[in-house]
DODRENSE-237322 format. One record per residue (C-alpha): x, y, z. Coordinates in Angstrom, 2 decimals. Layout:
# DODRENSE-237322
GUVO       px       py       pz
GUVO        X        Y        Z
...
# end
This chain:
# DODRENSE-237322
GUVO       px       py       pz
GUVO     0.00     0.00     0.00
GUVO     2.90     2.31     0.81
GUVO     4.20     2.08    -2.74
GUVO     0.81     3.01    -4.13
GUVO     0.80     6.53    -2.68
GUVO     2.58     9.56    -4.09
GUVO     3.41    11.68    -1.04
GUVO     3.20    15.38    -1.87
GUVO     4.31    17.32     1.24
GUVO     3.62    20.97     1.93
GUVO     6.93    22.76     2.23
GUVO     7.97    23.45     5.80
GUVO    10.63    25.96     6.80
GUVO    12.08    27.03    10.07
GUVO    14.29    29.97    10.92
GUVO    17.99    29.28    10.35
GUVO    20.15    28.55    13.33
GUVO    21.93    31.64    14.61
GUVO    25.54    30.66    15.03
GUVO    29.04    32.13    14.88
GUVO    31.54    30.12    12.90
GUVO    35.10    31.06    12.17
GUVO    35.49    31.26     8.46
GUVO    38.31    32.94     6.63
GUVO    39.34    36.29     8.06
GUVO    35.85    36.86     9.43
GUVO    33.31    35.06    11.61
GUVO    30.38    33.64     9.67
GUVO    26.94    34.70    10.86
GUVO    24.23    32.10    10.29
GUVO    23.95    28.40     9.51
GUVO    27.22    26.62     8.91
GUVO    25.51    24.64     6.17
GUVO    22.34    25.45     4.33
GUVO    20.72    28.25     2.39
GUVO    21.53    30.90     4.99
GUVO    25.19    30.15     5.61
GUVO    26.75    33.48     6.72
GUVO    23.56    35.20     5.53
GUVO    21.46    35.51     8.66
GUVO    21.09    39.34     8.27
GUVO    19.71    38.77     4.76
GUVO    17.27    36.20     6.16
GUVO    15.96    38.87     8.57
GUVO    15.53    41.30     5.66
GUVO    13.65    38.73     3.57
GUVO    11.48    37.88     6.56
GUVO    10.73    41.59     7.04
GUVO     9.46    41.85     3.47
GUVO     7.40    38.64     3.64
GUVO     5.56    39.12     6.97
GUVO     3.29    42.15     6.98
GUVO     2.62    41.82    10.72
GUVO     6.28    41.73    11.72
GUVO     7.10    44.55     9.28
GUVO     4.43    46.80    10.82
GUVO     5.85    46.24    14.31
GUVO     9.43    46.82    13.19
GUVO     8.50    50.06    11.37
GUVO     6.52    51.45    14.31
GUVO     9.18    50.51    16.85
GUVO    11.98    52.04    14.77
GUVO    10.05    55.32    14.52
GUVO     9.52    55.34    18.29
GUVO    13.21    54.72    18.92
GUVO    14.25    57.61    16.66
GUVO    11.63    59.86    18.24
GUVO    10.85    63.32    16.98
GUVO    14.39    64.60    17.53
GUVO    17.50    64.44    19.69
GUVO    17.98    67.51    21.90
GUVO    20.56    68.82    24.34
GUVO    19.31    68.93    27.90
GUVO    19.15    72.54    29.10
GUVO    21.51    73.14    31.98
GUVO    22.30    76.71    32.91
GUVO    25.68    75.88    34.36
GUVO    26.98    74.25    31.19
GUVO    29.54    75.85    28.88
GUVO    27.76    77.74    26.13
GUVO    30.57    77.23    23.63
GUVO    30.37    73.46    24.13
GUVO    26.60    73.53    23.71
GUVO    26.80    75.41    20.43
GUVO    29.56    73.11    19.16
GUVO    27.42    70.07    19.87
GUVO    24.36    71.71    18.31
GUVO    26.31    72.39    15.12
GUVO    27.37    68.75    14.98
GUVO    23.77    67.64    15.49
GUVO    22.65    69.96    12.70
GUVO    25.19    68.48    10.28
GUVO    26.58    65.06    11.17
GUVO    27.97    64.74     7.65
GUVO    27.83    66.57     4.36
GUVO    24.27    65.47     3.63
GUVO    22.49    64.60     6.86
GUVO    21.70    65.88    10.31
GUVO    22.40    63.65    13.29
GUVO    18.71    62.80    13.66
GUVO    18.54    61.68    10.03
GUVO    21.42    59.31    10.75
GUVO    19.70    58.14    13.95
GUVO    16.55    57.21    11.99
GUVO    18.60    54.73     9.93
GUVO    20.41    53.42    13.00
GUVO    17.09    52.89    14.80
GUVO    15.71    50.81    11.95
GUVO    18.80    48.59    11.82
GUVO    18.80    48.32    15.61
GUVO    15.28    46.91    15.66
GUVO    15.49    44.79    12.51
GUVO    18.99    43.36    12.97
GUVO    19.56    43.81    16.70
GUVO    22.62    45.99    16.03
GUVO    23.72    49.23    14.36
GUVO    26.93    50.55    12.86
GUVO    28.51    53.93    12.19
GUVO    31.35    54.94     9.88
GUVO    33.44    57.36    11.96
GUVO    35.52    59.72     9.81
GUVO    38.47    61.45    11.49
GUVO    39.77    64.88    10.57
GUVO    43.05    65.11     8.68
GUVO    44.98    65.89    11.87
GUVO    43.13    63.10    13.75
GUVO    42.18    65.45    16.58
GUVO    38.44    65.55    15.89
GUVO    35.72    63.38    14.42
GUVO    34.76    65.25    11.27
GUVO    31.73    63.21    10.15
GUVO    29.70    60.11    10.94
GUVO    27.71    58.01     8.48
GUVO    25.21    55.18     8.83
GUVO    26.50    51.80     7.70
GUVO    24.07    49.03     6.73
GUVO    24.75    46.53     9.48
GUVO    23.78    43.59     7.21
GUVO    26.93    44.32     5.17
GUVO    29.24    43.85     8.19
GUVO    31.00    40.72     9.43
GUVO    33.24    40.67    12.47
GUVO    36.92    39.92    12.01
GUVO    38.38    37.04    13.94
GUVO    39.16    38.18    17.49
GUVO    42.70    38.39    18.81
GUVO    44.18    36.09    21.45
GUVO    42.35    38.05    24.14
GUVO    38.96    37.60    22.43
GUVO    38.73    41.25    21.36
GUVO    37.38    42.26    17.95
GUVO    39.69    44.83    16.36
GUVO    37.98    45.32    13.03
GUVO    35.22    44.39    10.62
GUVO    34.84    43.21     7.03
GUVO    32.34    44.90     4.74
GUVO    30.88    43.47     1.53
GUVO    28.07    44.74    -0.66
GUVO    26.80    41.17    -1.11
GUVO    27.96    38.36     1.16
GUVO    26.29    35.76    -1.05
GUVO    28.83    36.51    -3.77
GUVO    32.14    37.49    -2.20
GUVO    34.06    36.79    -5.41
GUVO    32.50    39.77    -7.15
GUVO    32.02    41.74    -3.93
GUVO    35.31    41.19    -2.17
GUVO    35.11    42.11     1.52
GUVO    37.40    44.88     2.71
GUVO    38.71    45.50     6.21
GUVO    37.92    48.54     8.38
GUVO    39.29    48.85    11.93
GUVO    36.91    49.27    14.83
GUVO    36.40    52.61    16.56
GUVO    39.41    53.29    18.80
GUVO    40.31    56.72    20.19
GUVO    43.81    55.49    21.06
GUVO    44.66    54.34    17.54
GUVO    43.65    56.92    14.94
GUVO    45.86    55.67    12.13
GUVO    42.97    54.89     9.80
GUVO    40.83    57.84     8.64
GUVO    37.74    55.60     8.78
GUVO    36.60    53.38    11.65
GUVO    33.49    51.31    12.38
GUVO    31.50    51.71    15.58
GUVO    29.40    48.54    15.91
GUVO    27.06    48.02    18.85
GUVO    23.86    46.43    20.12
GUVO    22.21    44.99    23.20
GUVO    23.46    41.86    24.94
GUVO    22.56    38.60    23.19
GUVO    22.97    35.28    25.06
GUVO    25.44    32.76    23.63
GUVO    26.74    35.31    21.13
GUVO    30.31    36.59    21.32
GUVO    30.70    38.78    18.25
GUVO    27.22    39.53    16.90
GUVO    23.90    40.73    18.27
GUVO    20.55    39.15    17.46
GUVO    17.18    40.96    17.33
GUVO    14.92    40.87    20.38
GUVO    12.10    39.20    18.42
GUVO    14.07    36.15    17.22
GUVO    11.79    33.78    19.19
GUVO     8.80    34.56    16.95
GUVO    10.57    34.28    13.59
GUVO     8.95    30.91    12.87
GUVO     5.55    32.53    13.25
GUVO     6.62    35.32    10.92
GUVO     7.70    32.65     8.43
GUVO     4.25    31.06     8.67
GUVO     2.70    34.50     8.08
GUVO     4.68    34.76     4.85
GUVO     3.71    31.22     3.81
GUVO     0.04    31.94     4.43
GUVO     0.17    34.95     2.12
GUVO     1.98    32.87    -0.52
GUVO    -0.65    30.14    -0.18
GUVO    -3.50    32.56    -0.86
GUVO    -1.60    34.09    -3.79
GUVO    -1.04    30.65    -5.32
GUVO    -4.64    29.64    -4.67
GUVO    -5.81    32.62    -6.68
GUVO    -3.23    32.15    -9.44
GUVO    -3.57    28.39    -9.76
GUVO    -6.39    26.42   -11.35
GUVO    -5.38    23.17    -9.70
GUVO    -3.83    24.10    -6.34
GUVO    -4.13    20.63    -4.76
GUVO    -7.91    20.78    -4.42
GUVO    -8.66    17.51    -6.32
GUVO    -7.58    13.88    -6.08
GUVO    -7.05    12.02    -9.40
GUVO    -7.27     8.24    -9.21
GUVO    -6.18     6.15   -12.26
GUVO    -7.87     2.73   -12.15
GUVO    -5.74     1.01   -14.79
GUVO    -3.13    -0.61   -12.62
GUVO    -0.18     0.48   -10.52
GUVO     2.58     2.13   -12.55
GUVO     6.25     1.92   -11.73
GUVO     7.94     4.48    -9.43
GUVO     9.41     6.30   -12.43
GUVO     6.04     6.38   -14.21
GUVO     4.30     7.76   -11.12
GUVO     6.67    10.69   -10.93
GUVO     6.24    11.34   -14.64
GUVO     2.44    11.46   -14.18
GUVO     2.84    13.75   -11.21
GUVO     5.07    16.12   -13.20
GUVO     2.74    16.11   -16.20
GUVO    -0.28    17.04   -14.10
GUVO     1.67    19.75   -12.32
GUVO     2.92    21.27   -15.58
GUVO    -0.42    21.15   -17.36
GUVO    -2.99    22.06   -14.74
GUVO    -1.32    24.49   -12.33
GUVO    -0.60    28.13   -12.88
GUVO    -2.50    31.32   -13.46
GUVO    -3.34    30.67   -17.10
GUVO    -4.85    27.24   -16.47
GUVO    -7.37    28.24   -13.84
GUVO   -10.83    26.79   -14.55
GUVO    -9.79    24.44   -17.37
GUVO   -11.11    20.89   -17.57
GUVO    -9.31    17.51   -17.80
GUVO    -9.52    15.27   -20.89
GUVO    -9.23    11.51   -20.32
GUVO    -9.09     8.66   -22.83
GUVO   -10.15     5.07   -21.99
GUVO   -11.30     1.87   -23.75
GUVO   -13.18     0.70   -20.72
GUVO   -15.58     2.84   -18.65
GUVO   -14.61     0.80   -15.61
GUVO   -11.03     2.07   -15.94
GUVO   -11.90     5.81   -16.09
GUVO    -9.82     7.94   -13.72
GUVO   -11.69     9.24   -10.67
GUVO   -11.41    12.92    -9.67
GUVO   -12.54    13.82    -6.16
GUVO   -12.57    17.22    -4.50
GUVO   -10.67    17.26    -1.19
GUVO   -11.21    20.88    -0.14
GUVO   -12.06    21.06     3.56
GUVO   -15.48    22.49     4.27
GUVO   -14.27    24.67     7.19
GUVO   -11.14    26.08     5.57
GUVO   -12.25    29.69     6.26
GUVO   -12.54    28.99     9.98
GUVO    -9.14    27.35    10.04
GUVO    -7.59    30.36     8.34
GUVO    -9.13    32.84    10.78
GUVO    -7.94    30.80    13.76
GUVO    -4.44    30.56    12.30
GUVO    -4.36    34.29    11.54
GUVO    -5.30    35.19    15.12
GUVO    -2.69    32.77    16.45
GUVO    -0.08    34.33    14.17
GUVO    -0.80    37.88    15.34
GUVO    -0.80    36.92    19.01
GUVO     2.52    35.08    18.88
GUVO     4.29    37.69    16.76
GUVO     3.13    40.47    19.08
GUVO     4.35    38.47    22.07
GUVO     7.73    37.93    20.44
GUVO     8.10    41.70    19.97
GUVO     6.87    42.38    23.54
GUVO     3.86    44.35    22.31
GUVO     0.87    44.32    24.67
GUVO    -1.51    46.32    22.43
GUVO    -1.82    45.77    18.70
GUVO    -3.25    49.28    18.22
GUVO     0.16    50.77    19.09
GUVO     1.63    49.07    16.04
GUVO    -1.08    50.20    13.66
GUVO    -2.80    46.80    13.68
GUVO    -6.57    46.56    13.76
GUVO    -8.12    46.10    17.19
GUVO   -11.34    44.20    17.71
GUVO   -12.21    46.34    20.72
GUVO   -12.22    49.65    18.88
GUVO    -9.91    52.49    19.77
GUVO   -12.26    54.78    21.63
GUVO   -13.37    52.12    24.10
GUVO    -9.97    51.19    25.52
GUVO    -8.09    54.47    25.95
GUVO    -6.71    53.59    29.38
GUVO    -5.44    50.26    28.09
GUVO    -3.63    51.95    25.22
GUVO    -2.06    54.59    27.47
GUVO    -0.78    51.90    29.84
GUVO     0.46    49.79    26.94
GUVO     2.24    52.80    25.42
GUVO     3.97    53.67    28.70
GUVO     4.99    50.05    29.22
GUVO     6.40    49.75    25.70
GUVO     8.25    53.05    25.88
GUVO     9.86    52.24    29.23
GUVO    10.67    48.56    28.76
GUVO    11.39    48.33    25.02
GUVO    12.06    51.73    23.49
GUVO    14.11    53.27    26.31
GUVO    16.86    50.57    26.32
GUVO    17.31    51.05    22.58
GUVO    17.55    54.83    22.98
GUVO    19.93    54.59    25.94
GUVO    22.31    52.38    23.95
GUVO    22.26    54.80    21.01
GUVO    22.99    57.76    23.29
GUVO    25.75    55.83    25.08
GUVO    27.60    55.18    21.83
GUVO    27.02    58.68    20.44
GUVO    28.47    60.26    23.58
GUVO    31.73    58.41    22.88
GUVO    31.93    60.52    19.74
GUVO    30.85    63.69    21.56
GUVO    33.58    63.13    24.14
GUVO    36.30    62.98    21.49
GUVO    35.19    66.36    20.14
GUVO    35.01    67.94    23.64
GUVO    31.25    68.42    23.39
GUVO    29.99    65.71    25.74
GUVO    26.71    67.09    27.07
GUVO    23.61    65.18    28.16
GUVO    21.21    64.57    25.28
GUVO    17.77    63.06    25.21
GUVO    15.15    61.94    22.71
GUVO    11.97    63.91    22.15
GUVO     9.57    60.99    22.16
GUVO     6.78    60.65    19.63
GUVO     3.49    60.68    21.49
GUVO     0.47    61.29    19.28
GUVO    -2.54    62.95    20.81
GUVO    -4.65    59.93    19.96
GUVO    -2.82    57.98    22.62
GUVO    -4.34    60.23    25.25
GUVO    -7.79    61.03    23.88
GUVO   -10.20    59.66    21.35
GUVO   -11.41    62.02    18.64
GUVO   -14.93    62.29    20.05
GUVO   -13.66    63.42    23.45
GUVO   -11.33    65.94    21.88
GUVO   -14.11    67.57    19.88
GUVO   -16.39    67.74    22.91
GUVO   -14.02    69.33    25.44
GUVO   -11.48    71.30    23.38
GUVO   -11.72    74.19    20.92
GUVO    -9.98    74.16    17.56
GUVO    -7.15    76.38    18.78
GUVO    -6.72    74.29    21.94
GUVO    -6.36    71.18    19.81
GUVO    -3.84    72.99    17.60
GUVO    -1.90    74.05    20.68
GUVO    -1.81    70.43    21.92
GUVO    -0.40    69.41    18.54
GUVO     2.25    72.13    18.72
GUVO     0.62    74.31    16.07
GUVO    -0.04    78.01    16.23
GUVO    -3.61    79.28    16.73
GUVO    -5.58    80.25    13.68
GUVO    -5.19    83.86    12.57
GUVO    -7.49    86.07    14.60
GUVO    -8.84    87.67    11.42
GUVO   -10.87    84.55    10.56
GUVO   -12.45    84.19    14.01
GUVO   -15.80    85.70    14.87
GUVO   -15.56    85.78    18.67
GUVO   -12.32    87.66    19.20
GUVO   -12.24    90.18    22.03
GUVO   -11.47    93.87    21.98
GUVO    -7.93    93.15    23.09
GUVO    -7.42    90.95    20.07
GUVO    -8.35    93.79    17.73
GUVO    -5.71    95.95    19.42
GUVO    -3.15    93.15    19.25
GUVO    -3.24    93.15    15.47
GUVO    -1.51    96.55    15.35
GUVO     0.71    96.25    18.44
GUVO     3.61    94.57    16.64
GUVO     3.27    96.91    13.68
GUVO     3.59    99.85    16.05
GUVO     6.70    98.39    17.68
GUVO     8.45    97.70    14.36
GUVO     7.60   101.17    13.08
GUVO     8.82   102.92    16.23
GUVO    11.86   100.85    17.19
GUVO    12.90    99.07    14.00
GUVO    16.04   100.63    12.45
GUVO    17.56   100.42     9.02
GUVO    21.25    99.84     8.41
GUVO    23.02   102.91     9.77
GUVO    24.13   105.34     7.10
GUVO    27.89   105.62     6.83
GUVO    28.50   102.31     8.61
GUVO    29.67    98.94     7.29
GUVO    28.90    95.48     8.67
GUVO    32.08    93.99    10.18
GUVO    30.72    90.92    12.01
GUVO    27.54    88.99    12.77
GUVO    26.91    85.96    15.00
GUVO    24.33    84.28    17.20
GUVO    23.90    85.88    20.60
GUVO    25.33    83.19    22.86
GUVO    27.78    84.62    25.35
GUVO    26.45    88.07    26.09
GUVO    25.41    88.99    29.63
GUVO    21.84    90.07    30.08
GUVO    22.78    93.54    31.35
GUVO    25.91    93.94    29.26
GUVO    25.90    96.99    26.96
GUVO    27.94    95.60    24.08
GUVO    27.86    98.81    22.04
GUVO    28.99   101.16    24.82
GUVO    31.83    98.89    25.99
GUVO    33.00    98.35    22.40
GUVO    33.17   102.09    21.76
GUVO    34.96   102.70    25.05
GUVO    37.54   100.14    24.02
GUVO    37.92   101.85    20.64
GUVO    38.40   105.26    22.26
GUVO    41.10   103.89    24.55
GUVO    42.95   101.93    21.90
GUVO    42.71   104.33    18.98
GUVO    43.51   108.03    19.02
GUVO    41.72   109.51    16.04
GUVO    42.87   112.55    14.14
GUVO    40.01   114.89    13.46
GUVO    39.04   115.30     9.83
GUVO    36.37   117.85    10.47
GUVO    33.80   115.30     9.30
GUVO    30.41   115.34    11.02
GUVO    29.18   112.26    12.85
GUVO    26.57   110.17    11.05
GUVO    23.03   111.13    11.96
GUVO    21.34   109.07    14.66
GUVO    17.78   108.59    15.81
GUVO    18.53   109.91    19.24
GUVO    14.96   109.36    20.45
GUVO    15.51   105.65    19.93
GUVO    19.21   105.15    20.54
GUVO    19.27   106.70    23.94
GUVO    23.07   106.95    23.70
GUVO    24.85   110.16    24.47
GUVO    26.68   111.59    21.54
GUVO    30.36   111.04    22.05
GUVO    33.25   112.47    20.22
GUVO    34.13   109.10    18.80
GUVO    31.09   106.98    18.05
GUVO    32.93   104.19    16.27
GUVO    30.72   101.03    16.46
GUVO    27.03   100.19    16.56
GUVO    25.56    96.87    17.75
GUVO    22.13    95.78    16.59
GUVO    20.09    92.56    16.64
GUVO    18.22    90.92    13.75
GUVO    15.39    88.37    13.94
GUVO    16.75    85.38    11.98
GUVO    15.66    81.85    11.01
GUVO    17.40    78.55    11.75
GUVO    17.70    77.11     8.24
GUVO    17.95    73.56     9.50
GUVO    14.43    73.83    10.91
GUVO    12.75    75.08     7.74
GUVO     9.34    73.52     7.05
GUVO     8.99    72.47    10.69
GUVO     6.16    73.48    13.01
GUVO     6.17    77.20    13.84
GUVO     7.34    78.45    10.45
GUVO     4.12    80.31     9.62
GUVO     3.26    81.83    12.99
GUVO     1.95    85.36    12.44
GUVO     4.45    87.00    14.83
GUVO     7.38    85.23    13.16
GUVO     6.12    85.99     9.65
GUVO     5.88    89.68    10.49
GUVO     9.27    89.80    12.24
GUVO    10.96    87.93     9.37
GUVO     9.30    90.22     6.87
GUVO    10.70    93.20     8.75
GUVO    14.16    91.55     8.82
GUVO    14.08    91.01     5.06
GUVO    13.18    94.68     4.80
GUVO    16.39    95.51     6.68
GUVO    14.93    96.17    10.15
GUVO    17.12    95.64    13.24
GUVO    16.79    96.46    16.93
GUVO    18.73    97.50    19.99
GUVO    18.90    94.97    22.78
GUVO    17.08    97.22    25.22
GUVO    14.26    97.68    22.71
GUVO    13.85    93.91    22.39
GUVO    13.58    93.76    26.18
GUVO    11.00    96.54    25.97
GUVO     9.00    94.35    23.55
GUVO     8.70    91.75    26.31
GUVO     6.46    94.18    28.23
GUVO     4.09    94.47    25.28
GUVO     1.43    92.14    23.86
GUVO     2.96    91.55    20.44
GUVO     2.40    87.83    19.77
GUVO    -0.72    85.90    18.77
GUVO    -3.20    84.61    21.31
GUVO    -6.71    83.23    21.35
GUVO    -9.73    83.33    23.60
GUVO   -10.44    80.13    25.55
GUVO   -14.10    79.50    26.30
GUVO   -13.08    76.82    28.76
GUVO   -10.85    79.15    30.79
GUVO   -12.80    82.32    29.99
GUVO    -9.65    84.28    29.16
GUVO    -7.15    85.04    26.42
GUVO    -4.36    82.45    26.08
GUVO    -0.92    83.55    24.88
GUVO     2.51    81.95    24.44
GUVO     3.81    82.96    27.89
GUVO     3.98    80.77    31.01
GUVO     0.56    79.31    31.82
GUVO    -0.92    81.16    28.86
GUVO     0.39    84.64    29.75
GUVO     0.17    87.24    26.98
GUVO     3.58    88.73    27.83
GUVO     6.88    86.84    28.05
GUVO    10.64    87.24    27.46
GUVO    10.93    87.84    23.70
GUVO    14.75    87.88    23.89
GUVO    14.78    84.30    25.18
GUVO    11.74    82.68    23.62
GUVO    11.26    84.66    20.40
GUVO     7.94    83.53    18.87
GUVO     7.07    81.03    21.63
GUVO     6.94    77.24    21.77
GUVO     8.10    75.44    18.60
GUVO     9.49    78.68    17.17
GUVO    12.47    78.18    14.83
GUVO    14.05    81.66    15.09
GUVO    16.89    83.31    17.02
GUVO    18.52    86.72    17.51
GUVO    21.51    87.51    15.30
GUVO    23.96    90.14    16.60
GUVO    25.38    92.49    13.96
GUVO    28.29    94.86    14.55
GUVO    28.69    97.93    12.32
GUVO    31.65   100.31    12.04
GUVO    32.12   103.81    10.70
GUVO    35.38   105.56     9.83
GUVO    35.19   109.12    11.13
GUVO    38.88   109.75    11.39
GUVO    42.35   108.37    10.93
GUVO    44.39   106.83    13.72
GUVO    47.49   108.60    15.00
GUVO    48.67   105.43    16.68
GUVO    49.43   101.92    15.52
GUVO    46.42   100.47    13.76
GUVO    44.43    97.96    15.79
GUVO    42.24    95.51    13.90
GUVO    38.49    95.52    14.44
GUVO    38.64    91.83    15.38
GUVO    40.92    92.69    18.28
GUVO    38.46    95.23    19.65
GUVO    35.46    92.94    19.17
GUVO    37.32    90.01    20.69
GUVO    38.26    92.13    23.70
GUVO    34.63    93.15    24.21
GUVO    33.43    89.56    23.92
GUVO    35.95    88.46    26.51
GUVO    34.81    91.22    28.82
GUVO    31.17    90.24    28.31
GUVO    31.97    86.71    29.43
GUVO    33.60    88.01    32.58
GUVO    30.87    90.54    33.32
GUVO    29.77    90.32    36.95
GUVO    26.11    90.98    36.27
GUVO    23.65    88.14    35.74
GUVO    24.60    86.01    32.77
GUVO    22.47    86.10    29.67
GUVO    20.52    82.85    29.39
GUVO    21.82    80.40    26.75
GUVO    18.23    80.27    25.53
GUVO    18.84    83.60    23.76
GUVO    20.97    81.81    21.16
GUVO    18.57    78.93    20.65
GUVO    15.31    78.67    18.68
GUVO    12.51    77.39    20.95
GUVO    12.13    74.39    18.64
GUVO    15.57    73.23    19.84
GUVO    14.80    73.79    23.53
GUVO    13.56    71.20    25.99
GUVO     9.90    70.44    25.32
GUVO    10.17    72.59    22.14
GUVO    10.05    75.75    24.26
GUVO     6.95    74.77    26.22
GUVO     6.95    74.44    30.01
GUVO     5.63    70.89    29.85
GUVO     6.10    68.07    27.31
GUVO     3.55    68.17    24.50
# end
């Protein structure tokens, strides 16, 4: 009886064994023998593309790890120069990307592969790290360790399945004590049991279920494309053929009656005897739909468990309970996932990045701004019932709608529309006539009460003895300047409202206050420091009327209409800063040895840093978008 049956088995596959095997100059990563020999990273990539459930979880988790941004923690006692140096590095980690753009790629690799890698590029003199680049971790294999078990380098190949055409090349590992090579690899991950050189993903235990998910989708695709698909049994009643003949019959049926183009065709049989006609019987189970639904639910449950996800809604998967009915459950699940899964990933990324920061003498505490959509806290129905449109926009980090389109604005709001115009008209200055711009920079080291212009001119008067030329001093708007006319008025210091170009197209770009201030800047308007401080005592920024609180809500603390414009510019999420410009006029010729302008300006800067009055807050040099909580008092 055994010989009479052709056994057609459904293909079964299991995840390859994760092993480390010493090969040539590198350690193989994957099965020693088999289809995935030294190709385990590629297996994970193929699995990612075949399982929609696992892919959704990996994508969502990677986005959570990367967060909205990476920011420097605000600490007043920190060195401002170091902070600005680090901020510049974060703005441009390499010639094409910001640090956060690099982190997004690292986060995806970290979740998918269990590890991440950076190409660290040293400066020509090897004193600084000039750039860092993301390296696809699937292209990396660890070199054989030394006699102490330490990995000193890595091999990189574009395709490890064909090393003849894609010959691996060696790159040393990141080492601050050996900077011989201009390029080094920083490779890292979280601890993996029984692994010495590589790191495995945290979801490896559910890979077999992800494989089944891929097979299920292939089964349904083949069922649609095939006209035969194993749904019928054909019985030939004309004797038992030989083993070779049976396989020939099997191959003929497979070639003729399977495939997309043969769906729905019939079978022709030829026989001399009706009693010897082949029998064709349908074998399709009657409850196949129920079996599929049960299998699908089992797949989702096990894959979620393998990824440590307690709520499928967090991953963008459909929930049978409905979103609005289980808000508390989702909030708890989100907090659990962020603290137990996301945070360890983020901490490891920060730990490795700070190694780079330390080399460049810019090691300051940094933290991720975590993605936390409003829908995690409230369902849409609740939001519409208890919050106004502008309150919802504020919660999302958006500016209120322009007051011109609102019907219930108060009398104060009508006045507010012209307040900023009045300030710009009265205190905004054009480039001083007879002066030239000699320097401009972000305001970062200036004391709050330090009069940069007066001190700079005093230094000029002491250092330079001018010979009178009989030339009159340039005209000044004395009612605005408030500076006594001196014999030698050599420099002027003004401040311009400027935009952080690396934040273009981010939230806050179109706020009315910022649009108007930037428009004035493009028109050449600039301001004295004391006039900017005067603006803080005026209601110049947008606000809205809250029916819930029965008052006008502005961008100041707890909704105050007035706040420190010098520090916080346009309010939370603003992307602008104050740019200091120094102008010079030549009203005479020096009798003494010429002293360069840079010397005078440098002297004044040094004096400003040593000024005994209260230090100017480092927030003056920073757009609110780059501050903790995006310039808001509390996380949004």
